[in-house]
N, C-alpha and C positions, 0 to 999 in steps of 0.2 A: 909571295905567290909565284908559282912557276908556270910558264906557258910554253907549250910545245908547238913548234911550227914546222912546216916542211923545209927541207934543205934549200929549196929554191927561194922561199920567202926569207929564210935566215940570210941567204946571200944578199937579197935585195935590201933588207935592213942594214946589214953591215956596210954595203956599198953606199947607201943613202947617209948612213951615220958618217962614214968617213968623208963624204962630200961636204957634209954640213959641219965637220969638225967636232962631233960629239961621239959618245960611245953608244952602242946599240941599246943598252938599257935606258938611257936618258932619251933617246929618240922614240922608243916605244911608249914610254911614259908621257912624253909630250904629244904624240899622235893620239893616244887614248884620251887625254885630258881635252885636247881640241875636239875629238869626236863627241864626247859627252857634253861639252859645252854647246856644241852646234845642235846636238839632239835636243837639249833643253830649250834652246832658242826656237827650234822648229816646232816642238810641242807647244810652246807659249804662243807661237804665231797661229797654229791651228786653232788653239782655244780662242784666241781673239777673233779669228774669222767665224767660228761657230757662234760666239756671242753676237757678233755683228749680224749674222744671218738671222738669229732668233729676234733680234730688234727690227728686222726688215731692211737692214742696210746692206744692200748688194746691188750689183749690176746684172742685167740679163745678158744672154749671149749677144744679142743684137747691139746692146749698148757698149759692150767691150769692143765689138767690131767697129763701131763708129769712132770710138775714141782712138783706136789703133789707126784707122784711116787718117784722122786728123793729125796724129802724131807723125805718121810716115809721109805725109804730103810735103813736098819740097817748098 
């Protein structure tokens, strides 16, 4: 696969790769891999949240505020 990026982005990739001691191709592969792994984790978390909501397992806005207040009290 070939991907075209702007000159500015290419320079950022090259700089970041040099800083990390890898080549730009490997850096882009790593970044894309992490992106799709994180996207999959996010989608799974949203699905778990939707399932919990369907089961009636949720907090109201007021309940969240109360928990935050307790958590933030010194």
